[in-house]
Each structure stands twice: as C-alpha cells, then as structure tokens.
C-alpha positions in Angstrom: 6.0 57.5 -107.3 6.5 60.3 -109.9 4.7 63.0 -107.9 6.5 61.9 -104.7 9.9 62.0 -106.3 9.2 65.5 -107.7 8.1 66.6 -104.2 11.3 65.4 -102.6 13.6 67.2 -105.1 11.5 70.4 -104.9 11.6 70.6 -101.1 15.1 69.1 -100.6 16.4 71.9 -98.3 13.3 71.8 -96.0 13.5 68.0 -95.8 17.1 68.0 -94.8 16.5 70.8 -92.3 13.6 68.9 -90.7 15.7 65.8 -90.5 18.6 67.6 -88.8 16.2 68.9 -86.1 14.6 65.5 -85.7 18.0 63.7 -85.4 19.3 66.2 -82.8 16.1 65.8 -80.7 16.3 62.0 -81.1 19.9 61.9 -80.1 19.1 63.6 -76.8 16.7 60.7 -75.8 18.5 57.9 -77.7 21.5 57.9 -75.3 19.1 56.9 -72.6 18.1 53.6 -74.3 20.3 51.4 -71.9 18.1 52.5 -69.0 15.1 51.0 -70.7 16.7 47.6 -71.3 15.8 44.9 -68.7 16.9 41.3 -68.8 17.7 39.0 -71.6 14.2 38.6 -72.9 13.9 34.9 -72.3 10.4 35.1 -70.9 7.1 33.5 -71.7 3.8 34.6 -70.3 2.9 31.1 -69.2 2.6 28.8 -66.2 6.0 29.4 -64.7 5.5 33.2 -64.5 1.9 32.9 -63.2 2.9 30.4 -60.5 5.8 32.5 -59.4 3.5 35.4 -58.8 1.2 33.3 -56.7 4.2 31.9 -54.7 5.6 35.4 -54.1 2.2 36.7 -53.1 1.0 33.9 -50.8 4.1 32.0 -49.7 6.8 34.6 -49.6 8.9 32.8 -52.2 11.3 35.5 -53.5 10.8 36.8 -57.0 14.5 37.0 -57.4 17.8 36.7 -55.5 21.3 38.1 -55.4 24.1 35.8 -54.2 26.8 37.5 -52.0 30.1 35.5 -52.3 32.6 35.6 -49.5 36.2 34.6 -50.3 38.3 33.8 -47.2 36.1 36.0 -45.0 35.7 35.5 -41.2 32.3 34.7 -39.7 32.3 38.0 -38.0 32.9 39.8 -41.3 30.1 37.8 -42.9 27.7 38.8 -40.2 28.6 42.5 -40.2 28.4 42.7 -44.0 25.0 41.1 -44.1 23.8 43.4 -41.3 25.0 46.4 -43.2 23.4 45.3 -46.5 20.1 44.7 -44.7 20.3 48.1 -43.0 21.3 50.1 -46.1 19.3 48.4 -48.8 15.5 48.6 -48.0 14.6 46.5 -51.0 16.0 43.3 -49.4 13.1 41.2 -48.3 15.1 38.6 -46.4 18.6 37.1 -46.1 19.7 33.5 -46.0 23.0 33.5 -44.2 25.8 30.9 -44.6 26.2 31.1 -40.8 22.8 29.4 -40.5 22.7 27.3 -43.6 25.8 25.1 -43.6 25.2 23.9 -47.2 26.2 27.5 -48.2 29.3 27.5 -46.0 32.8 26.2 -46.4 36.2 27.2 -44.9 37.4 29.3 -47.8 34.2 30.1 -49.7 30.7 30.9 -48.5 27.6 32.7 -50.0 24.5 34.4 -48.7 21.2 34.8 -50.5 19.6 38.2 -50.7 15.9 37.7 -51.5 13.7 40.3 -53.2 10.0 40.7 -54.1 11.0 42.2 -57.5 12.4 40.4 -60.5 15.8 40.8 -62.1 14.5 43.3 -64.6 13.8 45.9 -61.8 16.9 45.4 -59.6 19.6 47.2 -61.6 19.8 50.1 -59.1 19.9 47.6 -56.2 22.8 45.7 -57.7 24.7 48.9 -58.2 24.0 50.0 -54.6 25.0 46.8 -52.8 28.2 46.6 -54.9 29.1 50.2 -53.9 28.5 49.3 -50.2 31.3 46.7 -50.3 33.4 48.0 -53.1 36.5 48.4 -50.9 36.5 44.8 -50.0 37.9 42.7 -52.8 36.9 39.4 -51.0 33.2 40.1 -51.5 31.6 39.5 -54.9 28.1 39.3 -56.3 26.3 37.1 -58.7 22.8 35.7 -59.5 20.1 36.7 -61.9 19.9 40.5 -61.2 23.7 40.9 -61.2 24.0 38.9 -64.5 21.2 40.9 -66.1 23.0 44.2 -65.2 26.3 43.0 -66.4 24.7 41.8 -69.7 23.4 45.3 -70.2 26.8 46.9 -69.6 28.6 44.3 -71.8 26.0 44.9 -74.6 26.9 48.6 -74.6 30.6 47.8 -74.7 30.1 45.3 -77.5 28.2 47.8 -79.5 31.0 50.3 -79.4 33.6 47.6 -80.1 31.6 46.3 -83.1 31.2 49.8 -84.5 34.9 50.6 -84.2 35.7 47.5 -86.2 32.8 47.5 -88.7 32.4 51.1 -89.7 36.0 51.8 -90.9 35.9 48.6 -93.0 32.5 49.5 -94.4 33.9 52.9 -95.5 36.7 51.2 -97.3 34.3 48.9 -99.1 32.1 51.9 -100.1 35.2 53.7 -101.2 36.1 50.8 -103.5 32.5 50.8 -104.8 32.1 54.6 -105.3 35.6 55.9 -105.5 34.9 59.3 -103.7 35.1 60.1 -100.0 31.8 62.0 -100.0 29.8 59.2 -101.6 31.4 56.7 -99.2 30.6 58.6 -96.1 27.0 59.5 -97.0 25.6 55.9 -96.5 27.3 55.7 -93.1 25.7 59.0 -92.0 22.3 57.8 -93.2 22.8 54.6 -91.3 23.8 56.4 -88.1 20.7 58.6 -88.4 18.5 55.6 -88.8 19.9 54.1 -85.6 19.5 57.3 -83.6 15.8 57.9 -84.5 15.1 54.2 -84.0 16.6 54.3 -80.5 14.5 57.4 -79.8 11.3 55.5 -80.8 12.3 52.5 -78.7 12.8 54.8 -75.6 9.2 55.9 -76.1 8.0 52.3 -76.6 10.1 51.3 -73.6 7.8 53.1 -71.2 5.1 50.5 -71.8 7.0 47.5 -73.2 9.8 45.5 -71.5 12.8 45.6 -73.7 15.7 43.0 -73.9 19.3 44.0 -73.6 19.9 42.4 -77.1 17.9 45.3 -78.6 21.1 47.3 -78.1 22.9 45.1 -80.6 20.2 43.9 -83.0 19.0 47.5 -84.0 22.5 48.8 -84.9 23.3 45.6 -86.7 20.2 45.7 -88.8 19.9 49.5 -89.1 23.5 50.1 -90.4 23.4 47.1 -92.7 20.1 47.9 -94.3 20.6 51.7 -94.5 24.0 51.3 -96.2 22.6 48.5 -98.4 19.8 50.8 -99.5 22.1 53.8 -100.0 24.4 51.7 -102.1 21.6 50.7 -104.4 20.2 54.3 -104.5 23.4 56.1 -105.1 24.5 53.6 -107.8 21.2 54.1 -109.7 21.5 57.9 -109.3 25.0 57.9 -110.8 23.8 55.8 -113.7 21.1 58.3 -114.5 23.2 61.3 -113.8 25.3 60.4 -116.9 22.3 61.0 -119.0 20.2 63.7 -117.3 20.1 66.5 -114.7 20.7 66.1 -111.0 17.0 66.6 -110.1 15.8 64.2 -112.8 18.4 61.6 -111.9 17.3 61.7 -108.3 13.7 61.4 -109.3 14.4 58.4 -111.5 16.4 56.8 -108.7 13.4 57.2 -106.4 11.1 55.7 -108.9 13.3 52.7 -109.7 15.7 52.0 -106.8 13.0 53.2 -104.4 10.7 50.4 -105.5 13.5 47.8 -104.9 14.1 49.3 -101.5 10.5 49.0 -100.5 10.3 45.5 -101.8 13.4 44.5 -99.9 12.0 46.0 -96.7 8.8 44.1 -97.2 10.8 40.8 -97.5 12.6 41.6 -94.2 9.3 42.6 -92.6 7.9 39.2 -93.5 10.8 37.5 -91.6 10.2 39.8 -88.6 6.5 39.1 -88.6 7.2 35.4 -88.6 9.5 35.8 -85.6 6.6 37.4 -83.7 4.5 34.3 -83.8 6.9 32.8 -81.3 5.6 34.3 -78.0 8.9 34.6 -76.3 9.6 38.2 -75.1 13.0 38.3 -76.9 11.5 37.3 -80.3 8.7 39.9 -79.8 11.4 42.5 -79.0 13.4 41.6 -82.1 10.2 41.7 -84.2 9.3 45.1 -82.7 12.7 46.7 -82.8 13.5 45.2 -86.2 10.3 46.5 -87.7 10.9 50.0 -86.3 14.5 50.1 -87.6 13.4 48.7 -91.1 10.7 51.4 -91.2 13.2 54.2 -90.5 15.8 52.6 -92.9 13.2 52.9 -95.7 12.1 56.4 -94.5 15.6 57.8 -94.5 16.4 56.1 -97.8 13.4 57.6 -99.6 13.5 61.1 -97.9 16.8 62.1 -96.4 19.1 60.3 -98.8 17.5 61.7 -102.1 17.2 65.2 -100.5 20.9 65.2 -99.7 21.8 63.9 -103.1 19.7 66.8 -104.7 21.6 69.3 -102.6 25.0 67.7 -103.2 24.6 67.2 -107.0 28.0 66.5 -108.6 29.7 67.2 -105.3 28.8 63.7 -104.4 32.0 62.8 -106.4 34.1 65.2 -104.4 37.5 63.9 -103.3 37.6 61.1 -105.7 40.6 59.0 -105.0 39.7 55.8 -106.9 38.5 55.7 -110.5 35.7 53.2 -110.5 35.2 51.2 -113.7 31.7 50.8 -115.2 29.6 48.0 -113.7 29.5 45.9 -116.9 33.2 45.0 -116.9 34.8 42.4 -119.1 35.9 40.6 -116.0 32.4 40.0 -114.7 31.3 39.2 -118.2 34.0 36.5 -118.6 33.1 35.1 -115.2 29.4 34.9 -116.1 30.2 33.3 -119.4 32.4 30.6 -117.8 29.6 29.7 -115.3 27.1 29.4 -118.1 29.3 27.2 -120.2 29.5 24.5 -117.5 26.2 24.7 -115.6 26.0 21.0 -114.6 29.6 21.0 -113.2 29.0 24.3 -111.4 25.7 23.0 -109.8 27.3 19.7 -108.7 30.4 21.4 -107.3 28.3 24.1 -105.5 25.9 21.5 -104.0 28.8 19.4 -102.9 30.4 22.3 -101.0 27.0 23.2 -99.4 26.4 19.6 -98.3 29.9 19.4 -96.9 29.1 22.5 -94.8 25.8 21.0 -93.7 27.4 17.8 -92.1 28.1 19.3 -88.6 24.4 20.3 -88.2 23.6 16.7 -87.2 25.3 17.4 -83.9 23.7 20.7 -83.1 23.0 21.3 -79.5 20.6 24.2 -78.6 20.6 25.8 -75.2 19.1 28.8 -73.5 22.0 31.2 -72.6 23.1 30.9 -69.0 26.0 32.4 -67.1 28.3 31.4 -70.0 26.7 34.2 -72.1 28.8 36.6 -70.1 32.5 37.1 -70.8 34.8 35.0 -68.7 36.3 38.1 -67.0 33.1 39.5 -65.6 32.8 39.3 -61.8 29.3 37.8 -61.9 30.5 34.9 -64.0 33.7 34.4 -62.0 31.8 34.4 -58.7 29.2 32.0 -60.0 31.7 29.6 -61.4 33.5 29.6 -58.0 30.2 28.7 -56.3 29.4 26.0 -58.8 32.8 24.4 -58.4 32.5 24.4 -54.6 28.8 23.8 -54.0 27.8 22.1 -57.3 25.0 24.6 -58.0 24.3 23.3 -61.5 24.1 19.7 -60.4 20.5 20.1 -59.2 17.5 22.3 -59.5 14.4 23.4 -57.6 10.8 23.1 -58.8 7.8 24.6 -57.0 4.5 22.8 -57.4 1.3 24.7 -56.7 -1.7 22.4 -56.2 -5.2 23.6 -55.6 -7.9 21.6 -53.8 -11.6 22.7 -53.7 -12.1 21.5 -50.1 -8.8 23.0 -48.9 -5.9 21.2 -47.3 -6.4 21.8 -43.6 -8.4 18.6 -43.0 -7.8 14.9 -43.0 -8.7 14.4 -46.6 -6.3 17.2 -47.6 -3.5 15.8 -45.5 -3.9 12.3 -46.9 -3.6 13.8 -50.4 -0.5 15.7 -49.4 1.1 12.5 -48.2 0.0 10.7 -51.3 1.7 13.4 -53.5 4.8 13.4 -51.3 5.2 9.7 -51.6 4.6 9.7 -55.4 7.2 12.4 -55.9 9.7 10.7 -53.7 9.5 7.6 -55.8 10.5 9.6 -58.9 14.1 8.8 -59.9 14.9 12.4 -60.7 13.6 13.7 -57.3 16.3 14.3 -54.7 14.1 15.9 -52.0 10.5 16.9 -51.3 9.4 19.4 -48.7 6.0 19.4 -47.1 4.6 20.2 -43.6 5.0 16.5 -42.9 8.7 16.4 -43.8 9.3 19.6 -41.8 7.6 18.2 -38.7 9.1 14.8 -39.3 5.6 13.1 -39.2 4.8 10.1 -41.3 1.0 9.7 -41.2 -2.2 11.7 -40.7 -2.9 9.8 -37.6 0.4 10.9 -36.0 -0.3 14.5 -37.1 -3.7 14.4 -35.4 -2.2 12.9 -32.2 0.6 15.5 -32.1 -2.0 18.3 -32.6 -3.5 17.4 -29.2 -0.4 18.7 -27.5 -0.7 22.6 -27.3 3.0 23.4 -27.7 3.4 20.9 -30.6 0.2 22.1 -32.2 1.6 25.6 -32.5 4.7 24.3 -34.3 2.6 22.2 -36.6 0.5 25.2 -37.5 3.6 27.2 -38.4 4.9 24.3 -40.5 1.5 24.0 -42.2 1.2 27.8 -42.9 4.6 27.7 -44.7 3.1 25.3 -47.3 -0.7 26.0 -47.3 -2.6 29.1 -48.1 -6.4 28.6 -48.2 -7.0 26.1 -51.0 -3.4 26.3 -52.3 -0.6 23.9 -51.5 3.1 24.6 -52.3 5.6 21.8 -52.6 9.3 22.6 -53.1 10.9 19.8 -55.1 14.7 19.3 -55.6 15.7 17.5 -58.7 19.1 15.8 -59.1 19.7 17.3 -62.5 20.4 20.8 -63.8 17.4 23.0 -64.6 18.4 23.5 -68.2 18.9 19.8 -68.9 16.6 17.9 -71.2 15.8 15.5 -68.3 14.6 18.3 -66.1 12.5 19.7 -69.0 10.9 16.4 -69.7 10.1 16.0 -66.0 8.3 19.3 -66.1 6.3 18.2 -69.1 5.4 14.9 -67.5 4.3 16.4 -64.2 2.4 19.5 -65.5 -1.3 19.0 -65.1 -4.3 21.4 -64.7 -4.3 20.9 -60.9 -0.5 20.5 -60.5 1.2 23.7 -61.8 4.9 24.2 -61.7 7.5 27.0 -61.5 11.3 27.0 -61.4 14.2 26.6 -63.7 13.1 23.2 -65.3 9.6 24.6 -66.0 11.0 27.9 -67.3 13.4 26.2 -69.7 10.7 23.7 -70.8 8.3 26.5 -71.7 10.9 28.4 -73.7 11.9 25.3 -75.6 8.3 24.2 -76.2 7.1 27.7 -77.3 9.9 27.8 -79.9 9.6 24.2 -81.2 5.8 24.5 -81.3 5.8 27.6 -83.5 9.1 27.4 -85.5 7.5 25.5 -88.3 4.6 28.0 -88.4 7.2 30.9 -88.6 9.0 29.1 -91.4 5.9 28.4 -93.4 4.8 32.1 -93.1 8.1 33.2 -94.6 8.2 30.5 -97.4 4.6 30.8 -98.5 4.6 34.6 -98.4 8.0 34.9 -100.2 6.7 32.5 -102.9 3.6 34.6 -103.5 5.6 37.9 -103.7 8.2 36.4 -106.1 5.4 34.8 -108.1 3.8 38.2 -108.6 7.1 40.0 -109.2 8.4 37.6 -111.9 5.3 35.9 -113.1 7.0 32.5 -112.8 6.6 29.4 -110.7 10.1 28.0 -111.2 12.0 31.1 -110.1 10.3 31.4 -106.6 10.7 27.6 -106.0 14.4 27.7 -106.9 14.9 30.8 -104.7 13.3 29.2 -101.7 15.1 25.8 -102.1 18.5 27.5 -102.6 17.9 29.8 -99.5 17.1 26.7 -97.4 20.3 25.0 -98.7 22.4 28.1 -98.0 21.0 28.6 -94.5 21.4 25.0 -93.5 25.0 25.2 -94.7 25.5 28.3 -92.5 24.1 26.5 -89.5 26.5 23.6 -90.1 29.5 26.0 -90.1 28.1 27.7 -87.0 28.2 24.3 -85.2 31.7 23.7 -86.5 32.9 27.0 -85.2 31.1 27.3 -81.8 30.1 23.9 -80.8 33.1 22.0 -82.0 35.3 24.8 -80.8 37.5 26.1 -83.7 39.3 29.4 -84.4 40.4 29.8 -80.8 36.9 29.3 -79.3 36.1 26.8 -76.5 33.7 24.0 -77.5 30.2 25.0 -76.3 26.6 25.0 -77.7 24.5 27.1 -80.0 22.1 29.6 -78.4 18.5 28.4 -79.0 17.4 31.6 -80.7 20.2 31.9 -83.2 18.9 29.5 -86.0 15.4 30.9 -85.7 16.5 34.6 -85.9 19.0 33.9 -88.6 16.5 32.0 -90.7 13.9 34.7 -90.4 16.2 37.7 -91.0 18.5 36.2 -93.7 15.6 34.7 -95.7 14.3 38.3 -96.1 17.7 40.0 -96.6 18.8 37.5 -99.3 15.7 38.1 -101.3 17.1 41.6 -101.9 19.9 40.2 -104.0 17.6 37.6 -105.6 15.2 40.3 -106.8 18.0 42.6 -108.0 19.7 39.9 -110.0 16.6 38.2 -111.5 15.0 41.6 -112.3 17.9 42.5 -114.5 17.8 39.1 -116.2 14.1 39.4 -116.7 14.5 42.9 -118.2 17.0 41.6 -120.8 14.9 38.5 -121.5 11.7 40.5 -122.2 13.6 42.8 -124.5 14.2 39.7 -126.7 17.5 38.2 -125.5 17.8 34.5 -125.2 17.6 33.0 -121.7 21.4 32.4 -121.8 22.3 35.9 -123.0 19.9 37.5 -120.6 21.4 35.6 -117.7 25.0 36.5 -118.7 24.1 40.2 -119.1 22.1 40.3 -115.9 24.8 38.7 -113.9 27.4 41.0 -115.5 25.5 44.2 -114.7 24.6 43.3 -111.1 27.5 41.3 -109.8 29.5 44.2 -108.5 26.6 45.9 -106.7 25.5 42.6 -105.2 29.1 41.8 -104.1 29.6 45.2 -102.6 26.2 45.2 -100.8 26.8 41.7 -99.4 30.4 42.6 -98.3 29.1 45.6 -96.3 26.4 43.4 -94.7 29.1 40.8 -93.9 31.4 43.4 -92.4 28.8 45.1 -90.2 27.3 41.9 -88.9 30.5 39.9 -88.8 32.1 42.6 -86.6 30.0 41.4 -83.8 32.1 38.2 -83.9 34.7 40.2 -81.9 32.3 41.0 -79.1 32.1 39.3 -75.7 28.5 38.2 -75.2 28.1 34.8 -76.8 24.6 35.1 -78.2 25.5 38.4 -79.9 28.8 36.9 -81.2 26.9 33.9 -82.6 24.1 35.8 -84.3 26.7 38.2 -85.9 28.7 35.3 -87.2 25.6 33.3 -88.3 24.2 36.2 -90.4 27.6 37.0 -91.9 28.2 33.4 -92.9 24.7 33.1 -94.3 25.0 36.3 -96.4 28.5 35.3 -97.6 27.2 31.9 -98.8 24.1 33.5 -100.4 26.1 36.2 -102.3 28.7 33.8 -103.6 27.7 30.2 -104.0 24.0 30.8 -104.3 23.8 34.1 -106.2 26.9 34.0 -108.4 27.1 30.2 -109.1 23.8 28.3 -108.5 21.4 30.9 -109.7 22.9 31.5 -113.2 23.7 27.8 -113.6 20.1 26.8 -112.9 18.8 29.6 -115.1 20.8 28.0 -117.9 19.6 24.5 -117.2 15.9 25.4 -117.0 16.1 27.6 -120.1 12.7 29.2 -121.1 11.0 27.1 -118.4 12.3 29.7 -115.9 9.5 32.0 -117.0 6.7 29.5 -117.1 3.4 30.4 -115.4 0.2 28.4 -116.2 -2.5 30.2 -118.1 -0.2 33.1 -118.9 0.6 34.1 -122.4 4.3 34.8 -123.0 4.5 38.4 -124.2 8.2 38.2 -124.9 9.3 39.0 -128.4 12.1 36.4 -128.9 14.9 37.3 -131.1 
C-alpha cells in the first residue's frame, strides 16, 4: 500500500474536491430513498407468493386489501363514503360492504374491505389518496397491510431522525474525550454522514430494479455511522502516533499502510457476516446483505480516500480547538488494570463465565415471531384501528388459507366433483378447520347425484354454473379454508406444513408465516457455519495459531448468547418500562451475523498488539499486559461509540428497529468489556505459549 498512500497524499486536494462534488450530487438523490422503500421485506419467493398470483389472475382473489373502519357512523354515511371511494379511486377492484356482510357490522363499529389487484408494496399513493378523501371525518379510519406498510415507512423516517438526534451528540462527546480537540471529534462524524449519503444514492439506483424494505432506512445509517466513526477513530489515532515522530504526509502514509490494513480486515469480517445473511432467501435478509455490503464498501472507501486526504490538508490543524488534554494511550491506570487481571486469571475466568451464564438463562424462554401490527407504535392510526376491529370482531382468532388443487382431467365432471367432495369432507374433519367453501357448500348440495339432478333444471343450472365458476378455472380448483387459530400461530404453521403437497398448494397467512419460519430455520445453521469457519480460517492466517481463533469463536458465541438472554429479559419479560412481548424473528440472526464480524475488529486489534510484543521477545504474560495497556482505550472508545449509535435506536418507536439497536448495543458492550478486557487476557495467561501453537510451524520468536 506504499504507492497508494503516496498517491493519496500527493493528490489530496483533488480527492477532497471530487468527494465534495460526489457528495453534493448524491445528496440530491439520497433524499428520495423513502420513495423506493416498499413493505417490511418479510417475503419469500415460494409457494404462497406463486399461488396468490394464480388466485389473483384466475379467481379474482385480491392481491391486497385496505380496511375502512367506521366508528359510530350511520348506514347512510357508510354507503355514501364507499360510493365516493369507489368513484374517486380507480385502483379499487371491489368493495365488501358491512351493509351486506353482517359479520363486518356492529352498532358502534363496522368495517368495509377495499380490494386491490396490486400488493401492499405498490399501494402507498392509494393509501394517501383515500385518507385525503375522508380526512375531515374523524370517525373514519384505515388499516390493513397497505396502510401498515405506509405507516411503517413514515415511522422509519421519524425513527432515523430521532436516533440521530440522540446518538450523534453523544458520539461527539465520546470522540472529544478520545481526541481532545473539536476538529478531530467532528471529522469522523462528517465522514460517517458522507458514507450514508453516498450509500443512499447507490440504493436509489439499485431500488429501480430491486424491491427494498423500509428497514433499510435504519440499518444503513446504523451500520454506516458506526463503522465510519470506528474506522476514523482507528485511523486518526494511528496518524497522531506517527505525527509525533514524522511529517504530516509521512504520518498519513504510515496510517494508511498500517491502520488501513486493519480497516480492510475489519470490513472483510463484517462482509462475511453479511454474506452469511444472504443465504437465507427472505427479502429482508437479502436487503440487509445488499444494503450492508454497499455501506461497508463506502465506509472503507471514505476511510481510505476522503479521511486521509482531509488529514493531509488539515495537518496539525486537526488539533485545533483542543479543550481536553488527552493522556497517552499506555497509561498507568490501564497497566494496573491489565496486571490485576493477569494476576488472578482463574478467578477472572470463573467470575466472567458466571456472569455470562446468568445472562443466558432467560434465553430458554425465547419466543420468536414475525412482526405484525404491534411493530407499529401504539399511537399510529393503523394500529389503533386494527386493535379496535380485533377487539370487536376477533380478527386474530382465525385465519384464511387458500388451497389451489390441479387435476389433469379437470373438475367439471363426475370424477372431479367426487374428488372435490372427498377433499371437502377430509378438510371438515380436521380439528383446526372452522369452515370450508366449495361449489357444493355454496349451492348447499351434499352429493354428486344431487348436483346432476339439480343441473337438469335450467334456472338452477345457471346458478350452479356461477357457483362452480367461482371455484374452478380449467384444471384448477380453489378452496378457501378458515382455520380457528391465528395465522401466525405455531398450530397454523404446522397445519400448512402437514397439508402442503405437490398437488395441494397453499396460500394465506399460515402458509406465509410457515415459509418465513422454515426458510430461516433451514438455513440459519448454514449461515452460522459460514461465519464460524471463515472467521477461523482468517484468524488462523492472521495469527498463525489454532488456539486463538478457537477461543475467539467460543467467546463470541458465549457473548452473543448472553446478549440474547438479556434481550429476552428486556423485551419478552417486559422490563425497563416495556410491555411484555416477543422477540422479532430476524433479530437473533441479524445480530449474530453482524456482531460476529464487528467484534473481530476488537479481537484483531488487541491480539495483533499482543503478538507484536510477543514476537519481539516479551514473555506471553508481559506481551499480554503491554498489548492490553496499549489498546484498551481505543477499544473502549470505539465500542462506546458503536454502543451509542446503535443503542440510540432503543428510543425509536418501531419494535424491530428498537430490538435490533438494543441487541447490537448489548452484544458490543459485553464483547468490549467482559470478553475483550477480562476473558481474553485471562485465557492468554492460562494458555501461555500454547496460544501461539500451530502444527508443523517453526516458532521464529526470539524469547528473552
């Protein structure tokens, strides 16, 4: 990287100028990113989606629906409102009125169903339009998938602003304590903001051809700011060390050649985690892998181009407005701490593991769910309206499944009708099935013989044909099935698994939830193995040791498991002012994949300094104490910034975002304290020279 570092310092002005132009152009497009975010990303390209397309195409089953909620509204008002909506909104395919369907009607509360041929992801403008049509009537509210999706988008934007207002000022204070000067403290923030802007610009371009989840709006800033500031902290710290011994340009070059390598390695570790997420073929995971990879790329790009170029131009002005005199890294306080830990390694290991195990205990009760209406803040109209309907009409007490059955010889014959009746009776015997609809139930006919006899009467024949056409299209048969359990329940999911067969395909909430759960459970071990095996190989190459990678992986697993236990304690048990609930299905997976990579940054930084001292000839104990002393402050500062920036999302309103922010913050806190400052040095002491053992490798160390 020598030539590259020389190129950066030589052309610093041009690089900064090009970056300024690029950032300004990017900002113009980046503000449009919310327009490209559609839905929550819980989508699998599998049976449910394929069947819904067929049902929409051949049986007029709506792709999506909006619920219009009427509070204490007269029948006349209901009719006039629905007539106006139908007239003014051309996208409405059909309307199911409570005036005709009495199970949607009560004296004080009723709801209509607006059906559409498009999915929630494309109905944002429609939601806004219908809301505007009735905005003056406070007794009319809207809910349902498209409305929830739009509100999630708006809440994500609000959450992002709120998190930034909390996290950024605290991050500046932490940087100020680390660097002492105002300029040095603000520079990493500016680099982080630049990274986010250009990443959003890239995602706008990608959004033209790829469906993007609303969670992108939170994940990218969370990762982008944390990584960019982390990288800047490492880079500026190394630059300052070198500046004490050499010129500005040479100090920048050495920082690129040394800290730059650590930054690239750290990015590779995070990329491994993101790559592992992508093996789970759920749109949200693919979005996070894509958006995360883009933001990591730009975080490295800004760290190795924009940051050193600005440092070259600033020179010693980096220390301008110094308000805190920062002590050297190797302070006597950290040295005393390291020495104390190394004197009682067995006690420290036992105490640390005891604390981690205590944190792990709640994980036995973990309950994972796909986010539903409760992901929205309680005050949002879509959630308020839905909860009213659920309380009055028990919407969540049952669910609908659509079966699509194909028959080579078709269904409009005696053989086909006998098979319909057989399927109908078999379904009706199932304990979870509340209702089954077929042409026979619609016509109130019990046997094929009765059907044939009724078909002889011309007037009745016409009605039978209409009934049949509603459920049969060529060789396809549709059977709507109502289950007496909620669509997100484990019973409904198991029912979908048991009934799914090659010639009996399903769609609906139970099938949708079952596919999401199964896709994650089927590939989560694969994702974990990718991370563990790849990390082991990288650390093996980096440190030429078998013991160190094994310890790092085992300790990471312990730390993450403890973090998940605390997550259950906070969110599922309901502590710190939160209502008892459940853990969003994606949180453990995303946290594991991201934090496993992020924590390796601290691992490499600490072990590299220990290895450096060890290979110079220091004993294993002295090398560990010196390495811990030299790196503790930078690791603590980097971790604290990461905790602040991710933890600030704890104060947001969308539950999945709140949980992922808290999960990452807790995991990083455990890693930077119990793992990195206590367990690592204690185990280094206990293993002694075996830490550096690698079969068939000659030890080149010159021991003192």
